[in-house]
Backbone of each chain as ProteinMPNN parsed JSONL, in Angstrom:
{"seq_chain_A": "MTVHVHYFARLREELGRQGDAAELPGDSLTVGELWRHLHQEAPPERLMAAVNQEQASLETPVRDGDEVAYFPPVTGG", "coords_chain_A": {"N_chain_A": [[-21.344, 4.505, 5.711], [-20.122, 1.184, 6.401], [-17.454, -0.255, 8.189], [-15.247, -2.908, 8.884], [-13.093, -3.443, 11.496], [-9.948, -4.694, 12.534], [-7.672, -5.522, 15.183], [-4.3, -6.364, 16.043], [-1.957, -8.322, 18.006], [0.312, -6.529, 20.103], [-1.085, -4.143, 19.875], [-3.769, -4.963, 19.937], [-3.897, -5.918, 22.557], [-3.317, -3.573, 24.027], [-5.439, -1.902, 23.34], [-7.484, -3.374, 24.282], [-9.38, -4.839, 22.918], [-10.507, -6.841, 20.113], [-11.413, -5.712, 17.821], [-13.37, -3.29, 15.884], [-16.632, -2.385, 14.819], [-17.281, -0.087, 12.586], [-19.386, 2.665, 11.994], [-19.63, 5.045, 9.566], [-19.813, 8.432, 8.316], [-20.259, 9.511, 4.869], [-18.621, 8.128, 1.865], [-16.059, 7.263, 1.471], [-12.78, 7.12, 2.875], [-9.393, 7.531, 4.154], [-6.988, 5.049, 5.324], [-5.487, 6.179, 7.392], [-7.133, 8.349, 8.128], [-9.344, 6.936, 9.062], [-8.283, 5.737, 11.352], [-7.87, 8.039, 12.929], [-10.52, 8.863, 13.237], [-11.571, 6.753, 14.744], [-10.005, 6.714, 17.064], [-9.445, 9.252, 17.905], [-6.952, 10.47, 17.732], [-3.616, 10.916, 16.332], [-2.264, 8.372, 14.156], [-0.168, 5.849, 15.692], [3.484, 5.765, 15.683], [5.19, 3.76, 13.273], [3.011, 2.184, 12.711], [1.349, -0.483, 11.126], [-0.764, -1.555, 8.386], [-3.627, -3.138, 6.847], [-5.844, -3.537, 4.088], [-8.69, -5.259, 3.301], [-7.198, -7.579, 3.667], [-4.819, -7.115, 2.333], [-1.583, -5.636, 2.1], [-1.354, -2.261, 3.193], [-1.157, 1.371, 3.17], [-1.151, 4.414, 5.165], [-2.41, 6.092, 3.468], [-4.048, 4.603, 1.864], [-7.203, 4.084, 0.331], [-10.38, 3.551, 1.965], [-13.395, 1.778, 1.74], [-17.009, 1.316, 1.752], [-17.922, -1.585, 3.524], [-15.396, -2.66, 3.634], [-12.628, -4.57, 5.036], [-10.511, -3.671, 7.515], [-7.286, -3.747, 8.9], [-5.189, -3.08, 11.69], [-1.862, -3.095, 12.857], [1.197, -3.834, 14.762], [4.738, -3.622, 13.736], [5.785, -6.587, 11.987], [6.896, -9.767, 13.282], [7.668, -12.397, 12.567], [8.911, -15.708, 11.641]], "CA_chain_A": [[-20.641, 3.279, 5.321], [-19.714, 0.315, 7.502], [-16.111, -0.818, 8.017], [-14.892, -3.878, 9.923], [-11.711, -3.152, 11.885], [-9.283, -5.697, 13.38], [-6.386, -5.15, 15.796], [-3.496, -7.55, 16.329], [-0.753, -8.349, 18.84], [0.39, -5.546, 21.193], [-2.158, -3.167, 19.676], [-5.005, -5.6, 20.418], [-3.854, -5.961, 24.024], [-3.37, -2.213, 24.571], [-6.775, -1.34, 23.138], [-8.408, -4.201, 25.055], [-10.409, -5.445, 22.066], [-10.006, -7.402, 18.856], [-11.794, -4.927, 16.657], [-14.496, -2.369, 15.942], [-17.484, -2.254, 13.635], [-17.404, 1.363, 12.537], [-20.361, 3.31, 11.099], [-18.998, 6.312, 9.223], [-20.467, 9.247, 7.292], [-19.531, 9.561, 3.602], [-18.455, 6.837, 1.213], [-14.651, 6.866, 1.365], [-11.767, 7.853, 3.625], [-8.15, 6.769, 4.09], [-6.657, 4.23, 6.495], [-5.068, 7.098, 8.451], [-8.317, 9.09, 8.591], [-10.176, 6.004, 9.826], [-7.676, 5.619, 12.694], [-8.175, 9.281, 13.68], [-11.951, 8.842, 13.546], [-11.846, 5.751, 15.775], [-9.204, 6.862, 18.282], [-9.328, 10.682, 18.225], [-5.547, 10.887, 17.782], [-2.844, 10.513, 15.156], [-1.8, 6.975, 14.211], [1.143, 5.706, 16.323], [4.622, 5.535, 14.787], [5.453, 2.394, 12.801], [1.765, 1.428, 12.566], [1.143, -1.141, 9.838], [-2.19, -1.716, 8.123], [-4.048, -3.908, 5.673], [-7.235, -3.368, 3.665], [-9.133, -6.513, 2.68], [-6.112, -8.557, 3.825], [-3.652, -6.795, 1.532], [-0.791, -4.568, 2.696], [-1.863, -0.931, 2.882], [-0.489, 2.481, 3.85], [-2.124, 5.327, 5.774], [-3.099, 6.792, 2.371], [-4.909, 3.685, 1.113], [-8.629, 4.386, 0.535], [-11.261, 2.563, 2.599], [-14.76, 1.969, 1.246], [-18.066, 0.593, 2.455], [-17.806, -3.038, 3.557], [-13.998, -3.115, 3.68], [-12.018, -5.096, 6.259], [-9.277, -2.926, 7.76], [-6.54, -4.247, 10.057], [-4.052, -2.29, 12.169], [-0.977, -3.946, 13.657], [2.587, -3.382, 14.902], [5.66, -4.295, 12.811], [5.671, -8.044, 12.096], [8.092, -10.383, 13.881], [7.61, -13.849, 12.382], [10.113, -16.414, 11.207]], "C_chain_A": [[-20.221, 2.505, 6.557], [-18.345, -0.285, 7.188], [-15.828, -1.753, 9.186], [-13.406, -3.739, 10.233], [-11.181, -4.247, 12.804], [-7.979, -5.124, 13.938], [-5.628, -6.417, 16.142], [-2.362, -7.248, 17.31], [-0.793, -7.265, 19.94], [-0.74, -4.517, 21.103], [-3.49, -3.697, 20.21], [-5.035, -5.599, 21.952], [-3.998, -4.557, 24.623], [-4.765, -1.61, 24.44], [-7.838, -2.139, 23.89], [-9.548, -4.783, 24.235], [-9.805, -5.892, 20.742], [-10.38, -6.566, 17.651], [-12.946, -3.991, 16.926], [-15.323, -2.537, 14.677], [-17.843, -0.777, 13.553], [-18.468, 1.797, 11.535], [-19.85, 4.719, 10.826], [-19.842, 7.092, 8.228], [-19.651, 9.217, 5.998], [-19.334, 8.184, 3.018], [-17.004, 6.452, 0.974], [-13.809, 7.715, 2.301], [-10.501, 7.02, 3.573], [-7.958, 5.965, 5.376], [-6.258, 5.124, 7.673], [-6.238, 7.894, 9.013], [-9.231, 8.204, 9.43], [-9.624, 5.836, 11.244], [-8.021, 6.853, 13.535], [-9.641, 9.308, 14.104], [-12.232, 7.914, 14.731], [-11.19, 6.085, 17.107], [-8.952, 8.31, 18.689], [-7.89, 11.123, 18.408], [-4.83, 10.385, 16.543], [-2.43, 9.05, 15.284], [-0.425, 6.888, 14.884], [2.237, 5.471, 15.294], [4.737, 4.062, 14.452], [4.189, 1.54, 12.734], [1.713, 0.798, 11.174], [-0.346, -1.388, 9.649], [-2.417, -2.596, 6.901], [-5.495, -3.55, 5.369], [-7.62, -4.61, 2.876], [-7.98, -7.514, 2.583], [-4.967, -8.346, 2.843], [-2.937, -5.605, 2.153], [-1.297, -3.197, 2.234], [-0.999, 0.111, 3.583], [-1.574, 3.363, 4.464], [-2.929, 6.066, 4.705], [-4.054, 5.889, 1.598], [-6.383, 4.005, 1.375], [-9.39, 3.208, 1.149], [-12.685, 2.845, 2.138], [-15.736, 1.088, 2.013], [-17.851, -0.921, 2.375], [-16.39, -3.558, 3.685], [-13.626, -3.674, 5.051], [-10.671, -4.406, 6.423], [-8.6, -3.507, 8.994], [-5.401, -3.3, 10.383], [-3.189, -3.2, 13.033], [0.427, -3.366, 13.751], [3.473, -4.061, 13.854], [5.689, -5.801, 13.059], [6.999, -8.64, 12.571], [8.057, -11.907, 13.747], [8.947, -14.442, 12.009], [10.878, -17.024, 12.348]], "O_chain_A": [[-19.994, 3.081, 7.622], [-18.1, -0.76, 6.079], [-16.13, -1.434, 10.336], [-12.562, -3.894, 9.351], [-11.865, -4.678, 13.732], [-7.281, -4.356, 13.276], [-6.231, -7.43, 16.495], [-1.883, -6.12, 17.431], [-1.806, -7.105, 20.62], [-1.28, -4.079, 22.118], [-4.243, -2.967, 20.855], [-6.066, -5.315, 22.563], [-4.714, -4.371, 25.607], [-5.218, -0.889, 25.329], [-8.949, -1.656, 24.111], [-10.572, -5.178, 24.791], [-8.76, -5.406, 20.309], [-9.764, -6.676, 16.591], [-13.444, -3.903, 18.049], [-14.786, -2.798, 13.601], [-18.623, -0.278, 14.363], [-18.465, 1.365, 10.382], [-19.659, 5.501, 11.757], [-20.516, 6.497, 7.387], [-18.457, 8.921, 6.039], [-19.802, 7.189, 3.572], [-16.732, 5.429, 0.346], [-14.092, 8.897, 2.497], [-10.509, 5.922, 3.017], [-8.656, 6.165, 6.369], [-6.641, 4.862, 8.814], [-6.333, 8.096, 10.223], [-9.828, 8.669, 10.401], [-10.381, 5.796, 12.214], [-8.413, 6.736, 14.696], [-9.958, 9.734, 15.214], [-13.028, 8.243, 15.61], [-11.743, 5.782, 18.164], [-8.313, 8.565, 19.709], [-7.625, 12.059, 19.164], [-5.347, 9.549, 15.801], [-2.265, 8.544, 16.394], [0.41, 7.767, 14.67], [1.967, 5.035, 14.175], [4.41, 3.209, 15.277], [4.273, 0.313, 12.704], [1.995, 1.456, 10.173], [-1.104, -1.429, 10.618], [-1.541, -2.774, 6.054], [-6.281, -3.291, 6.28], [-6.957, -4.969, 1.902], [-7.805, -8.195, 1.572], [-4.224, -9.281, 2.546], [-3.571, -4.683, 2.666], [-1.621, -2.996, 1.064], [-0.212, -0.215, 4.472], [-2.766, 3.097, 4.307], [-4.0, 6.602, 4.99], [-4.801, 6.378, 0.75], [-6.774, 4.178, 2.529], [-9.088, 2.043, 0.892], [-13.134, 3.992, 2.139], [-15.343, 0.236, 2.81], [-17.627, -1.469, 1.296], [-16.185, -4.763, 3.829], [-14.21, -3.316, 6.074], [-9.792, -4.538, 5.572], [-9.249, -3.736, 10.014], [-4.73, -2.781, 9.491], [-3.702, -3.977, 13.838], [0.816, -2.522, 12.944], [3.022, -4.972, 13.159], [5.625, -6.244, 14.206], [8.072, -8.101, 12.303], [8.378, -12.625, 14.694], [9.98, -13.774, 12.054], [11.915, -17.65, 12.13]]}, "seq_chain_B": "MSVEIHTGDFDPWEIVRQAEQAIPANARGAASVFVGRMRDFNEDEDVTGLFLEHYPGMTERELERIVAEAEARWPLLGCHVAHRVGDVRPGDALVLVATWSAHRVAAREACSDILERLKHEAPFWKRETLTDGTQRWVEKNTPST", "coords_chain_B": {"N_chain_B": [[4.051, -25.658, -5.112], [3.654, -25.011, -1.665], [2.038, -23.879, 1.238], [1.862, -23.749, 4.686], [0.165, -23.403, 7.797], [0.805, -24.183, 11.091], [-0.761, -25.253, 14.034], [0.171, -26.744, 16.084], [3.079, -28.569, 17.351], [5.413, -29.35, 14.784], [7.171, -31.544, 12.493], [9.8, -30.544, 10.767], [11.616, -31.881, 9.119], [10.369, -34.185, 8.322], [8.369, -33.099, 6.741], [9.966, -32.022, 4.701], [11.029, -34.39, 3.666], [8.737, -35.646, 2.663], [7.799, -33.704, 0.847], [9.836, -33.655, -0.998], [9.518, -36.002, -2.371], [7.595, -35.457, -4.223], [8.83, -34.232, -6.273], [10.417, -34.516, -9.424], [12.848, -36.995, -9.463], [15.162, -37.096, -11.021], [15.62, -34.531, -11.779], [15.94, -32.802, -9.633], [18.418, -31.192, -8.727], [19.331, -29.633, -6.657], [18.665, -28.802, -3.27], [17.546, -26.469, -0.88], [17.348, -25.754, 2.496], [15.844, -24.162, 5.229], [15.494, -24.199, 8.681], [13.949, -22.82, 11.405], [14.085, -22.533, 14.888], [12.665, -22.239, 18.229], [14.499, -20.426, 20.596], [15.823, -20.593, 24.009], [16.479, -18.159, 24.979], [16.667, -14.581, 24.582], [17.836, -11.464, 23.614], [19.58, -11.367, 25.858], [18.051, -12.388, 27.95], [16.359, -14.985, 29.77], [14.008, -17.008, 28.177], [10.951, -18.55, 28.58], [8.62, -19.238, 27.33], [6.693, -18.865, 24.304], [4.402, -17.047, 22.378], [2.774, -17.123, 19.331], [1.182, -15.008, 17.229], [-1.132, -14.686, 14.495], [-2.644, -13.493, 11.402], [-5.335, -14.821, 10.433], [-6.014, -15.956, 7.193], [-5.039, -13.497, 5.855], [-2.344, -13.954, 6.475], [-1.743, -16.446, 5.258], [-2.217, -15.711, 2.592], [-0.248, -13.752, 2.174], [2.086, -15.291, 2.486], [1.761, -17.015, 0.324], [1.9, -15.178, -1.761], [4.557, -14.232, -1.489], [5.982, -16.595, -2.02], [5.093, -17.11, -4.642], [6.189, -14.927, -5.978], [8.887, -15.485, -5.689], [9.01, -17.821, -7.187], [8.577, -16.781, -9.675], [10.905, -15.473, -10.069], [13.1, -17.171, -9.784], [14.152, -20.324, -11.22], [12.397, -22.662, -9.984], [11.802, -25.991, -8.812], [10.268, -26.854, -6.798], [8.682, -25.724, -3.777], [8.346, -25.209, -0.333], [6.713, -23.932, 2.437], [6.402, -23.641, 5.89], [4.857, -22.6, 8.916], [4.734, -21.993, 12.379], [2.077, -21.323, 14.723], [0.486, -19.982, 17.718], [0.884, -21.28, 21.101], [4.217, -21.862, 21.918], [7.058, -23.926, 22.64], [10.465, -23.901, 23.936], [12.808, -25.127, 21.595], [10.934, -26.128, 19.819], [9.976, -26.246, 16.351], [9.753, -23.275, 14.448], [9.672, -22.153, 11.899], [9.799, -23.265, 8.524], [11.509, -23.222, 5.51], [11.786, -24.487, 2.379], [13.383, -25.145, -0.659], [13.579, -26.304, -4.01], [15.619, -26.872, -6.85], [17.13, -27.094, -10.136], [19.694, -26.311, -9.906], [22.247, -25.12, -7.576], [22.424, -22.327, -6.975], [19.972, -21.045, -7.547], [18.236, -22.453, -5.816], [19.318, -21.846, -3.294], [19.358, -19.003, -3.192], [16.636, -18.395, -3.54], [15.508, -19.611, -1.273], [16.654, -18.106, 0.799], [15.683, -15.531, 0.164], [12.882, -15.865, 0.386], [12.675, -16.455, 3.116], [13.676, -14.078, 4.351], [11.864, -12.161, 3.385], [9.487, -13.178, 4.389], [9.919, -12.75, 7.117], [9.787, -9.997, 7.282], [7.434, -9.188, 6.056], [5.203, -10.931, 6.282], [2.243, -11.338, 8.226], [2.918, -12.06, 11.301], [3.296, -12.236, 14.821], [5.371, -12.137, 17.709], [5.147, -13.0, 21.137], [6.884, -13.016, 24.084], [7.39, -15.019, 27.02], [8.957, -14.495, 30.055], [11.305, -15.787, 32.574], [10.4, -14.86, 35.056], [7.736, -14.701, 34.669], [6.695, -12.469, 33.433], [5.448, -10.91, 30.424], [6.338, -10.004, 27.091], [6.026, -8.229, 24.032], [7.763, -8.978, 21.09], [9.679, -6.571, 19.516], [11.144, -6.2, 17.187], [12.684, -7.987, 14.444], [15.672, -10.046, 14.576], [18.714, -8.791, 13.105], [19.536, -9.403, 9.592], [22.117, -9.791, 8.88]], "CA_chain_B": [[4.161, -24.695, -4.006], [2.768, -25.319, -0.556], [2.165, -22.999, 2.399], [1.111, -24.36, 5.787], [0.201, -22.846, 9.147], [0.652, -25.27, 12.065], [-1.163, -24.816, 15.378], [0.9, -27.581, 17.043], [4.46, -28.878, 16.963], [5.534, -30.09, 13.525], [8.508, -32.06, 12.193], [10.153, -29.951, 9.472], [12.367, -32.815, 8.26], [9.385, -35.092, 7.728], [7.753, -32.324, 5.655], [10.945, -31.959, 3.608], [11.13, -35.729, 3.077], [7.535, -35.901, 1.866], [7.709, -32.744, -0.264], [10.832, -34.001, -2.01], [9.025, -37.133, -3.165], [6.722, -34.951, -5.286], [9.652, -33.567, -7.289], [11.089, -35.521, -10.247], [14.125, -37.314, -8.84], [16.303, -36.873, -11.91], [15.769, -33.101, -12.063], [16.185, -32.002, -8.432], [19.857, -31.145, -8.482], [19.693, -28.886, -5.452], [17.642, -28.433, -2.287], [18.018, -25.576, 0.17], [16.378, -25.856, 3.587], [16.062, -23.406, 6.462], [14.618, -24.519, 9.798], [14.123, -21.933, 12.548], [13.471, -23.063, 16.111], [12.608, -21.316, 19.358], [15.586, -20.463, 21.584], [15.375, -20.308, 25.38], [17.012, -16.852, 25.383], [16.572, -13.521, 23.585], [18.292, -10.18, 24.163], [20.231, -11.596, 27.156], [17.146, -12.833, 29.007], [15.839, -16.335, 29.591], [12.631, -17.048, 27.683], [10.386, -19.868, 28.883], [7.49, -19.527, 26.456], [6.499, -17.943, 23.188], [3.096, -17.113, 21.733], [2.85, -16.567, 17.977], [-0.131, -14.601, 16.713], [-1.145, -14.405, 13.057], [-3.871, -12.905, 10.875], [-5.844, -15.911, 9.598], [-6.446, -15.468, 5.884], [-4.004, -12.64, 5.265], [-1.027, -14.569, 6.628], [-1.594, -17.438, 4.191], [-2.136, -15.01, 1.304], [1.06, -13.111, 2.074], [3.083, -16.339, 2.245], [1.587, -17.479, -1.061], [2.403, -14.118, -2.643], [6.022, -14.235, -1.401], [6.463, -17.784, -2.729], [4.812, -16.943, -6.077], [7.161, -13.975, -6.524], [10.168, -16.204, -5.786], [8.908, -18.768, -8.308], [8.68, -16.005, -10.907], [12.253, -14.921, -10.184], [14.076, -18.262, -9.893], [13.573, -21.552, -11.801], [12.248, -23.628, -8.893], [11.038, -27.219, -9.049], [9.353, -27.014, -5.675], [8.888, -24.798, -2.665], [7.452, -25.539, 0.769], [6.861, -23.036, 3.581], [5.543, -23.977, 7.033], [5.079, -21.673, 10.031], [4.0, -22.331, 13.592], [1.366, -20.282, 15.475], [-0.009, -20.424, 19.025], [1.865, -21.384, 22.186], [5.397, -22.591, 21.457], [8.038, -24.176, 23.693], [11.846, -23.917, 23.436], [13.16, -26.302, 20.804], [9.938, -26.365, 18.766], [10.2, -25.585, 15.067], [8.927, -22.085, 14.196], [9.52, -21.884, 10.468], [10.517, -24.087, 7.542], [11.495, -22.812, 4.104], [12.539, -25.461, 1.584], [13.28, -24.89, -2.104], [14.276, -27.251, -4.89], [15.883, -26.376, -8.196], [18.124, -27.916, -10.819], [21.039, -25.849, -9.551], [22.354, -24.652, -6.195], [22.269, -20.886, -6.765], [18.535, -20.72, -7.507], [17.643, -23.009, -4.597], [19.826, -21.131, -2.125], [18.906, -17.607, -3.204], [15.18, -18.346, -3.337], [15.254, -19.957, 0.13], [17.031, -16.949, 1.607], [14.766, -14.434, -0.161], [11.566, -16.165, 0.966], [12.776, -16.333, 4.574], [13.813, -12.67, 4.755], [10.61, -11.448, 3.112], [8.516, -13.679, 5.37], [10.161, -12.124, 8.426], [9.483, -8.565, 7.24], [6.169, -8.864, 5.397], [4.064, -11.788, 6.643], [1.718, -10.937, 9.54], [3.113, -12.884, 12.496], [3.845, -11.454, 15.944], [5.84, -12.98, 18.815], [5.099, -12.511, 22.523], [7.712, -13.886, 24.908], [7.207, -15.098, 28.462], [10.27, -14.609, 30.709], [11.312, -16.704, 33.729], [9.61, -14.322, 36.179], [6.316, -14.717, 34.297], [6.296, -11.292, 32.659], [5.344, -11.125, 28.981], [6.688, -8.831, 26.284], [5.951, -8.406, 22.577], [9.018, -8.752, 20.385], [9.466, -5.334, 18.742], [11.729, -6.284, 15.84], [13.455, -9.185, 14.135], [17.132, -9.927, 14.603], [19.2, -8.382, 11.774], [19.79, -10.516, 8.688], [23.567, -9.957, 8.7]], "C_chain_B": [[3.195, -25.096, -2.89], [3.089, -24.415, 0.634], [1.285, -23.572, 3.502], [1.274, -23.556, 7.068], [-0.066, -24.002, 10.117], [0.286, -24.706, 13.44], [-0.498, -25.654, 16.468], [2.287, -27.874, 16.52], [4.469, -29.67, 15.657], [6.992, -30.488, 13.301], [8.93, -31.557, 10.819], [10.835, -30.955, 8.545], [11.437, -33.844, 7.633], [8.666, -34.396, 6.562], [8.678, -32.268, 4.448], [11.002, -33.306, 2.88], [9.933, -36.011, 2.166], [7.448, -34.985, 0.645], [8.675, -33.134, -1.375], [10.364, -35.141, -2.912], [8.154, -36.678, -4.325], [7.516, -34.322, -6.432], [10.411, -34.626, -8.098], [12.533, -35.753, -9.793], [15.314, -36.954, -9.721], [16.567, -35.394, -12.178], [16.221, -32.3, -10.843], [17.669, -32.039, -8.051], [20.223, -30.498, -7.175], [18.469, -28.643, -4.578], [18.284, -27.501, -1.282], [16.937, -25.519, 1.24], [16.791, -24.954, 4.736], [15.029, -23.859, 7.488], [14.948, -23.562, 10.941], [13.404, -22.513, 13.743], [13.497, -22.017, 17.213], [13.813, -21.535, 20.268], [15.004, -20.3, 22.982], [16.011, -19.022, 25.9], [16.771, -15.862, 24.248], [16.965, -12.214, 24.254], [18.749, -10.337, 25.611], [19.276, -11.989, 28.277], [16.629, -14.234, 28.702], [14.369, -16.27, 29.197], [12.086, -18.458, 27.901], [9.237, -20.241, 27.953], [7.353, -18.476, 25.378], [5.09, -18.164, 22.637], [3.216, -16.43, 20.382], [1.449, -16.29, 17.465], [-0.031, -14.424, 15.203], [-2.507, -13.847, 12.664], [-4.449, -13.942, 9.914], [-6.408, -15.369, 8.285], [-5.348, -14.636, 5.255], [-2.638, -13.293, 5.351], [-0.778, -15.581, 5.506], [-1.432, -16.753, 2.828], [-0.785, -14.353, 1.107], [2.148, -14.14, 1.793], [2.983, -16.839, 0.81], [2.114, -16.458, -2.055], [3.938, -14.124, -2.669], [6.596, -15.414, -2.179], [6.258, -17.627, -4.233], [5.82, -15.979, -6.706], [8.548, -14.604, -6.629], [10.148, -17.17, -6.968], [9.018, -18.042, -9.649], [10.122, -15.553, -11.151], [13.32, -16.0, -10.375], [13.393, -19.501, -10.477], [13.477, -22.667, -10.754], [11.441, -24.849, -9.345], [10.029, -27.451, -7.939], [9.687, -26.018, -4.584], [7.876, -25.138, -1.576], [7.753, -24.602, 1.943], [5.895, -23.481, 4.669], [5.878, -23.023, 8.168], [4.178, -22.049, 11.19], [3.247, -21.11, 14.118], [0.918, -20.867, 16.814], [1.101, -20.483, 20.052], [2.979, -22.345, 21.8], [6.354, -22.786, 22.634], [9.455, -24.199, 23.114], [12.165, -25.235, 22.729], [12.17, -26.605, 19.701], [10.349, -25.654, 17.473], [9.24, -24.408, 14.922], [8.642, -21.919, 12.716], [10.358, -22.857, 9.655], [10.38, -23.412, 6.185], [12.362, -23.803, 3.344], [12.301, -25.189, 0.109], [14.084, -25.937, -2.863], [14.456, -26.617, -6.264], [16.886, -27.318, -8.855], [19.527, -27.566, -10.333], [21.06, -25.14, -8.191], [22.021, -23.172, -6.012], [20.789, -20.513, -6.65], [17.908, -21.227, -6.215], [18.036, -22.183, -3.379], [19.305, -19.693, -2.066], [17.404, -17.498, -2.945], [14.84, -18.638, -1.873], [15.532, -18.745, 1.026], [16.064, -15.78, 1.414], [13.39, -14.659, 0.487], [11.605, -15.97, 2.473], [12.83, -14.868, 5.01], [12.524, -11.892, 4.509], [9.514, -11.893, 4.068], [8.666, -12.926, 6.698], [9.747, -10.659, 8.438], [8.092, -8.227, 6.716], [4.979, -9.69, 5.872], [3.575, -11.449, 8.049], [1.786, -12.056, 10.587], [3.675, -11.972, 13.574], [4.186, -12.389, 17.087], [5.669, -12.274, 20.156], [5.84, -13.509, 23.407], [7.253, -13.867, 26.361], [8.575, -15.341, 29.094], [10.154, -15.469, 31.965], [10.485, -16.181, 34.892], [8.121, -14.204, 35.825], [5.866, -13.509, 33.499], [6.304, -11.626, 31.156], [5.719, -9.847, 28.247], [6.55, -9.188, 24.807], [7.316, -8.117, 21.983], [8.808, -7.588, 19.428], [10.063, -5.391, 17.352], [12.506, -7.577, 15.701], [14.925, -8.942, 14.371], [17.601, -9.553, 13.209], [19.57, -9.595, 10.919], [21.28, -10.717, 8.448], [24.274, -9.807, 10.023]], "O_chain_B": [[2.053, -25.474, -3.153], [4.251, -24.214, 0.987], [0.105, -23.847, 3.283], [2.366, -23.089, 7.39], [-1.058, -24.718, 9.973], [0.944, -23.795, 13.942], [-0.59, -25.317, 17.648], [2.643, -27.49, 15.405], [3.636, -30.552, 15.451], [7.915, -29.87, 13.833], [8.47, -32.082, 9.805], [10.66, -30.896, 7.328], [11.694, -34.321, 6.528], [8.388, -35.014, 5.534], [8.239, -32.444, 3.312], [11.022, -33.361, 1.651], [10.08, -36.535, 1.061], [7.077, -35.419, -0.446], [8.37, -32.966, -2.556], [10.766, -35.233, -4.072], [7.983, -37.409, -5.3], [6.94, -33.925, -7.445], [10.989, -35.543, -7.513], [13.336, -34.821, -9.747], [16.361, -36.549, -9.216], [17.606, -35.035, -12.733], [16.82, -31.235, -10.993], [18.1, -32.802, -7.186], [21.292, -30.763, -6.625], [17.387, -28.322, -5.069], [19.427, -27.707, -0.874], [15.767, -25.27, 0.947], [17.943, -24.974, 5.168], [13.833, -23.898, 7.2], [16.092, -23.499, 11.392], [12.252, -22.936, 13.639], [14.244, -21.041, 17.148], [14.116, -22.661, 20.662], [13.843, -19.919, 23.138], [16.081, -18.807, 27.11], [16.682, -16.256, 23.085], [16.479, -11.897, 25.34], [18.366, -9.556, 26.482], [19.653, -11.929, 29.448], [16.479, -14.621, 27.544], [13.582, -15.555, 29.818], [12.686, -19.439, 27.461], [8.915, -21.419, 27.801], [7.83, -17.35, 25.515], [4.643, -19.297, 22.455], [3.698, -15.301, 20.287], [0.638, -17.199, 17.289], [1.023, -14.056, 14.686], [-3.409, -13.743, 13.495], [-4.11, -13.956, 8.731], [-7.194, -14.422, 8.288], [-4.784, -15.022, 4.231], [-1.85, -13.203, 4.41], [0.282, -15.568, 4.88], [-0.609, -17.169, 2.013], [-0.23, -14.385, 0.009], [3.03, -13.906, 0.967], [4.0, -17.061, 0.154], [2.706, -16.821, -3.072], [4.546, -14.032, -3.736], [7.575, -15.263, -2.91], [7.143, -17.968, -5.018], [6.257, -16.188, -7.838], [9.301, -14.294, -7.552], [11.149, -17.32, -7.668], [9.489, -18.609, -10.635], [10.515, -15.285, -12.286], [14.325, -15.772, -11.049], [12.2, -19.712, -10.259], [14.367, -23.511, -10.652], [10.521, -24.74, -10.156], [9.046, -28.167, -8.127], [10.813, -25.534, -4.478], [6.694, -25.333, -1.858], [8.897, -24.491, 2.385], [4.708, -23.678, 4.409], [7.041, -22.673, 8.368], [3.007, -22.381, 11.005], [3.722, -19.983, 13.976], [0.962, -22.079, 17.022], [2.133, -19.828, 19.907], [2.73, -23.485, 21.408], [6.453, -21.931, 23.513], [9.631, -24.486, 21.93], [11.829, -26.314, 23.216], [12.524, -27.276, 18.732], [10.985, -24.601, 17.503], [8.055, -24.526, 15.234], [7.525, -21.589, 12.318], [11.469, -23.223, 10.039], [9.277, -23.071, 5.758], [13.549, -23.942, 3.639], [11.161, -25.022, -0.324], [15.134, -26.39, -2.406], [13.573, -25.925, -6.772], [17.421, -28.223, -8.214], [20.43, -28.404, -10.343], [20.042, -24.633, -7.721], [21.408, -22.795, -5.013], [20.402, -19.756, -5.76], [17.132, -20.511, -5.583], [17.198, -21.859, -2.538], [18.865, -19.227, -1.015], [16.957, -16.612, -2.217], [13.974, -17.979, -1.298], [14.733, -18.412, 1.901], [15.675, -15.121, 2.378], [12.815, -13.738, 1.066], [10.684, -15.392, 3.051], [12.117, -14.463, 5.928], [12.134, -11.059, 5.328], [8.703, -11.079, 4.509], [7.681, -12.523, 7.316], [9.394, -10.127, 9.491], [7.616, -7.107, 6.904], [3.852, -9.195, 5.865], [4.382, -11.289, 8.964], [0.87, -12.865, 10.738], [4.436, -11.049, 13.284], [3.428, -13.303, 17.412], [6.004, -11.098, 20.296], [5.482, -14.685, 23.477], [6.791, -12.845, 26.869], [9.276, -16.281, 28.718], [9.053, -15.836, 32.376], [9.922, -16.974, 35.647], [7.34, -13.663, 36.607], [4.77, -13.515, 32.94], [7.048, -12.489, 30.691], [5.451, -8.744, 28.723], [6.902, -10.288, 24.381], [7.953, -7.124, 22.333], [7.878, -7.603, 18.622], [9.578, -4.729, 16.434], [12.929, -8.183, 16.685], [15.388, -7.801, 14.371], [16.974, -9.941, 12.224], [19.875, -10.669, 11.438], [21.669, -11.727, 7.862], [25.499, -9.912, 10.083]]}, "name": "protein", "num_of_chains": 2, "seq": "MTVHVHYFARLREELGRQGDAAELPGDSLTVGELWRHLHQEAPPERLMAAVNQEQASLETPVRDGDEVAYFPPVTGGMSVEIHTGDFDPWEIVRQAEQAIPANARGAASVFVGRMRDFNEDEDVTGLFLEHYPGMTERELERIVAEAEARWPLLGCHVAHRVGDVRPGDALVLVATWSAHRVAAREACSDILERLKHEAPFWKRETLTDGTQRWVEKNTPST"}
């Protein structure tokens, strides 16, 4: 399966890239498992995420073709 | 309902003036308006510049969801939300939340609810530039009380 990953704000700067196009075995995994697959470590504390531009948790399932975003706590307004 | 992302400086009061014209004059008993602007200080340090990042697509959807949920909860006649992104200078408007209702309580409560939820749920991130040129990402919002 193919997943399109985006990073924002401090996370984008620390990783040095805006995103990843990930090719993964199987047909489903969670947002947290995807992070471990991409970065070989546990997700950082207070990590926020979205799947297909809707708020998600580390347990939210990710499927082929999904758009997944990881970002720090939001600070708008 | 209207949600806008601005990439340049905007005049919140002009938006309010125009938005109000779309609401029946005899019904709009109450308007509540919040305008947030960039300060030149934060956490005891001088701030010379601010960069506001957003998630194009999701940010608009989240703002629309927050407004729609407020409209379901309070009897609003109108609601307008505007938010700045990109490079911002001290004094520029960052956020506008304006609500209209027949009565003050609905207008005021909805305005406050939309603003607080926007600050905690909508994907925006602030990066400050200090006087010595260093940059830092803002880690959390100021408390609401």
